[in-house]
C-alpha positions, 0 to 999 in steps of 0.5 A: 499500499505504502508503494501506492500511495508514492506512485499517486503522491509523484503522479500529483505533483507532476499534473501540478507542475505540468499545470503550472508550466502549461500557463501562456506566457503574457509577457509579465516579468518577475524578479527571478528567485536568485537564491541558491545560484553561486555567485561571488564579490569582487573581493575575491578576483582581487585577492592575491592568494587568488591568482586573478588578472584583471582585464578590460573587454577590450583588452579580452576583445583584442585577444587572438581569435579562435585561440584558447586563453591560457591566463587566469584574467577575468573580466567584470560586465553589466548584463545588457540583455535579457532571453526571457521573452525568448528573443535572444537564444543563447546569448548572453550580451553584457557591456562594460558598465550600465552607464555609459559604457564604452564596450560590449561583448557577445557572450554565446553560451549553450544555455537558455533562460539565462534571465533565471541566473543571470538577470539583466543588471546583473554585474558579472564575472567572467572568467575566460581561462580555456575560453576563446573569441571567435567571430560570426558574422564578423562579430566578436563573442566569446565562447569555447570551441568544442567539437560541438561548435564554440557555444560555451558547453552549459555544464561549463557555464556556472565555471566561467561566469558569476553573478555579484552576490550584492551589486545590480543596476539599472541599465541605461542604454546608449541614446545614439541615432541609426546613423551612428550604427557604423564602424566608429561605434562597433565597439558597443555592440552587445550593448543597450542602446536607445533610438529616438524619433524610431518608427517601423518602415511602410512596408512592414507597418501593420505586420507582427513582430515576427511568424510564428517559428521563423525569425525576420528582420524588420525594417526601421528608420529615424530619419537619419538612416533606413538601411538598418534592422530589427531582428526578430525570434518567431519563438518570442513571447510577442513574435504575434503581436502587431509592430507599434504603427507609431514614432518614438523611443526603441530600445534594445540591443546593438549588433550587427550581421556581416555588413548589417548594422540590427537591434535585437529586442530584449522586450516588447514593452522597451518599445514606445513608439506609439506617436503620431504623425510619423517622419513618412507623414502617416498621421494616425494609426493605420492598422485599423478599419472603420467599417462604418466609413466603408461599403462592403462589396461582393467579388462578383460585384468588384469584377463588374466595375470593369470597364474594358480596360484597366479601371481605376476605383476610387470609392470606399468600398471594401470586400472581405473575402478568405485567402485560398492561395499565396506563395508558401512553396513558391508556386505563386509569386507575389499575388494571392487568392482570395474569395467570397460567397460570389466568386475569387480574384487574383490580388497582385503584391509586390511583397515576396514573401507573403505567406509568413505575414498573418494577413496572408495565411490561407484561410484567414478571413481579411478586409481589402481596400479597394480605394486606389487599387485598380481592375484589369483585364491580364490575358483574359483574367480580371485581376486587382492590383496598382498599374503597370504599364498600362494593365494591373500589376503589383500593390507596392510593399509600401502599399500593403498596410492601406489596403489589407487588414485582418478581421480578427477571425479565426483561421479556417480551411477554404472550401472549395468549389467541386467542379468536373472539367466540364463544369467550369466556367467564366464564374469560376476563374480565380475560385478555389476549385476541386476537380473530381478524378482526373488523371494527368496523361501518359505522356506525363508519366514519370515526368516532373512537375517542372522542367527550366522554366514554368511548364505545363502538364496535363490532366484528363478524365475518363471522358477524354476531358483534358485541363492544363496544370501549369507548374513554375520551376521555382516551386518547392516541389517543382522536381518532384515527379508527378502521380501516376494515379488518379483522384482529385485536384485541389488548385486554383482557376485561371485563364490564359487567354481562353484558355483554363488552366489550374496551379496547386499550391502544394503538391499535396493539393495533387495527390492522385494514387488511385487506380486509372481509367486506362490502366497505363503505368508510369515509364522508367527513366533509363537516362537523364540529364538536366545539367549542372557548372561542368558537364558530368563525365558519368554522363557524357563524354565531349571529343573534339575532332577540330576547332579549339572550341568545345562542348560546356555548360552554361547557365546565362540567361536562364535565371540560374538553370544550366543546359550544354553549349558549342558554340564556333564563334570567338572573339570575333571569329568564326571556327570550324569546329566538330565536336560531339557530345556523346552519352555513357550507354544505357540499356534498353535491354526489356523494354518497349516503348523507348523514347528520347526528348530533350530541348535545343536552342539556337542561335545565329546562321550556322549548321544544324545540329545532328542527333546520332544513335550507335550500339558499338561505339567504338571510342573515336566517332569516326570509326563508330556505326552512327545512325542518324534520328530525326526530331524537332530541333528549333529553327528560330535563329534570331531568337532565344528559347528551347524547343522540346524534340517531341519522342524520338522513337529508340524502338528500333535498337530495344534490347541493346545497348546504346548512345546517343550523342550530338553533333557540331559542325561550324565552319569559318563561313558561319558558326551558331550557338546550339544549346541542348537540355533536359536529355532523357530516355524512357521505357515501359519494362 
């Protein structure tokens, strides 16, 4: 019985502990209970019998970098930071005096909740023997070199950092301007500073300190400099609170990362930025909306305002709508879709990224002020934004606060409108759609969502009706292979010059895992090359027969995507060349429906590129028996732009081991540039 009572008592203690520690952090900071923590006094270090040498912070920062300190020395400092709000992580910032310091220091520790032992204002003694000064982001910091990194390990912190048993001071921030944050003041990095006339930049007005779980920079100004930032953690207790929208006093820790001067907030209460007008002319708090002064319109009514050309909206109208798609995966870029009961519409916003702004979270109800926006027709789709090139463009980042307002309602998942392909109408454009019972066409099986650029894939239903699915090559899932099964697709419906097309915000919106109507199976990829910064010697052999020029890879003009290139023109002169790009061996044994595909691009006049195949490569193109293959090559010599080859059948070489090759030739009279990309051989088992 005694054992059962002990267990019950233990369980009750644990429940009580969970209840206590499970309370919401309310940003009320009590003085921590410091009883029981080891502390020391100045007498300990000044006593000659203890053998300590006193260093200043300046002397400490001048020791050789990344070298363990061997001298039995110590520094005195005052803690300028607190990690109680969670905005500062595994770092203790200190300065050499509570008032008018001359030096600050960053102390890197593998320890959290340091405020419980070293609260802000504590006088501390740091014993530096066996520690070392390193740099991170160009800033010197005190730590310890260990296999795990340069932080002082948690178990070693009590051996090196001691709080004074009696002294705790109020830290008076150093008043400076943002322009004062320069090379001449970097000795104060780690100190508490105060910026007067501070205001957060208009581009971040009415947004939160930081998205949940994400650390972000918020630009700040005081009229003296604008290229300074406040770095906020998404784990801070105040992360989800709105940034102060006025002008006033900012107090925080002075820091830097590489060339960017930045500050850290200890706690939100240190900011007193509620004054208006601001330096940029904003006269009143812009982050609220007076619904009594505006007229709510539906999205259908907004679309009816379009007059046939770019149409300004000058009345005090708003729409209340739910965000249905954003840029979280990169498939959408600088625009969102919103929807109400009457329809959906795209809104173009020059903000990147948007998804981590709570106003633009999928499922969030927002108010959109329309006065000052325009509605225009972009390739058949009505969109909202600001004017650009005589049509609707993006809302400037500095104007976002003027138009978008959080409704305060909880996030709830958008409900899709269910449609079949044949049921889609113009009224569905802009809506969150569920297209039922579709699959990718057989020619798309085994292919990625996007290759090199925004790519069209085709969905079809069991009756053969088809619709385009577009995916950006910048989408996080762009390189992933499309599903080979059948099922429902959740997507935004858009239109381009009369053709309906779908955009999926996430790959999970096209999970097609059911049986297909046509029983088709995905082909096997036997060879694949999308090229990189150097020619892949495992896949290719470049053979130079004539001329100084050779096959290379390049990404010029492609936004970072590499391709193979051969150009016989150099230094203003055409050169005679014969150069082969020959693949490794590819076994076709046991496969049928074997197809080669690739993309080609030609510029300037010259000989056509030739495509060959062989099953007996001798090591020398001249002594090898080649068979020329017919493919669709680019023929537009006046412009750049890749053209797909279409399926080049290799069925005649089934059950053989082959190599393919591209042959380039040029003369002193004409030498063009050929580019090759996305070479693939696919077959069915």
